[in-house]
C-alpha positions, 0 to 999 in steps of 0.5 A: 499500499502507499501512504497519503504524502506518495499520491501527488508523487505518483499521479504524476509517475502515472500521468507521465506513463500515460503521455508517453504510451500514447504518443507511443501508440499515435506513433505506432498507428501512423507507421502501420498507415504508411506501411500497412495496406488498408486491406491487411489493417482491416483483416487483422482488426476483424480477426483479433476482435474476433477471436478475442470475443468468439472462441475456438469451437471444435466443432464445424457445420456443413450447410445444404441448401434446397437449391443449387442455383437453378437446379436441385441440390442433390445432397439435400435431397439425398438427407431428406430421404436418408433421414427418415430412416434415422429419427429417432425416438425421442423426436418431438415433431414429425412431419406426416403426408400422403396424397390420395394416390399414395400408398405409403405414409410419407414421415419425415422431420420437421422444421427445427428438429435434429437427428443424431447419427453415427458413421465410423465412430462420428458423432454428426448432428443434423438439423432441418433450417426453414426461414420464412421469406423475406418478400412476396417475390421469394420463397421459403429458404430450406436447408439442412445443417450437419454439425460434427468435430472438424477433426473428421472434416475428410471422413465426413466430406469422403465418405460420409456423405456419398455414403448418404448419396447411395443410401437415398438412391437405394431407397428410391429404388425401393420406393419407386413405381413408375410414372406416366408424365402428361402436360396438364396432368391434374395429378401429381404424386411427386413428393418434391412437388410440382404438378398443380397448376404446372405445365406437366403433372404425373400418377402412377403408371399401375399397368399391370404388362410384363414381359410375362404377361406380352402375347409375343413369339419368344425368341422376340420377346428375348430378343428385346430383354437383351437388348435393354440389358446389353443398351444400359450396361454400356455407359461407359462404351457409349462415352469411350465411342463418342455416342450419346447414350440412348436408344430408339425403338420403333413399333409398328403394326395393326391396331391392337396387337399389343404396341402399348403394353410392350411399353408399359412392359418395358417401363415396369422391367426398367422402372422407368418415368414415361411421357404420354404422347400429346395428338394419338394418331398425329401426322408430320405435316405442316398443319400439324404442332409436330413437324418432320424438322422439329423431331429431328432436332429434338432426337438429334439435339437435346435428347442427345445432349442428355447425359443419362440413359434415354429410351424413347419409343415410337408407335405406328400403324402405319411404317411405310408412311414413315419419312426414312429420316427418322427410320435410320439407326440413331434415332429408330435403332430396333424396328419391331413388328407387332404382328398378329396373334400367333399360337405361342401368342394364343397359350399366353393369353389362355394362361392369362385370361383362363389361368389354362397353364401348362396343359391343353385343352381339347380345343386347342388344335382346333384354335391353333388351325384357325389363328394360323390361317386368320389374321387376328389380333391379340386384342380381339382373342382376349376380348373373346376370352374375357366374355366368360368366366369358365373356359369351355364356355370361352374357348367356344366363343373364340372358336365361333369367332374365328370361324366368322373372322376367316369367311368375312376375310374368305369373302373380301378377298373374294369381292377383291378378286370379283373387282380386279377381274370386272375392272379388266373385263371392263378395261379390255372393252373400253380397249375395244371399242378404242381400236374398232 
């Protein structure tokens, strides 16, 4: 302690020391302003105050916005699916949804909720954050925050996030349904929104057609399956040879030969999304919305620029009316003739509609002979088989139908022959009159 007699002397000493310090500080500041750039001075001040008032943290937080520019953030979508399988028992709020056309409930975490996860002994904390729109022109901002100890940064980025994306893809495949897309569709079963007032909507394609139920010759059926499988596994081959990874199929034949059923079977086999045809039976001409130039530009331009696999199926009842420019390889690579019903096709239909599997029926021989000599479509055969639950009654009805159809075909053929003969007679008479 100092005595009262020392106060004046001490105060004088302190004032002298303060003056010296202040002068030194002014000299140093002037020196720093002269030698250190302004940007560097600003950075040093900011860093100093940050460490002074914000102690160092051992945690690192990664942020995954819902959108990456104009495209959806793949990691956000993957995390949304992945975290459905990691919901903790003590989670207080969950979001549950189900549309009228969905089969199962969708359960996900609500905004503000947190989910813990563990990966290779690394503890991770997820949080779903939603921010209200700032104005009428902006929407709600949604993002995930992932926090963990910063020493695990390499493990999380290089191994954990790829694991999340891979697991999300597996969940997609497990839950995937085939969707049929169409313009101005009133429904939309997509979990990520869309439809409603948009230009495109979708419904679940629940067409039961499969390759097992198709009334096709087994050789043709196997050829299509082999071609699809070979196309799907040759991504690197297409890239190596410099070709777009796409495949075009042309299905042609009379109405009722199973073209639509084959498309549905292909979609179910691959579990792919489908676009609906806009103008059924529309031809390519100057008075239609579609032009040959527009179709070629789409196939060779936009469609060929897509990085992922693309399969497009063309159908027509009259192949001869299609411009040869569309028929060449690279646009319509595989041409499949959907012909009239064959004996094998009839047996498949009999199995599908009447349950006659692995055994014959007393009427099979007669029916097979009629089918071989009559042009009848699988759709016509199926319609006859649906008219009765009793197999005997249904097959008898099919026999009578095939007989009537063959008689009609013979009469039509005879009329054509008579017409040709009459035309020849008239031609000869006109020729005689002219020469006489």
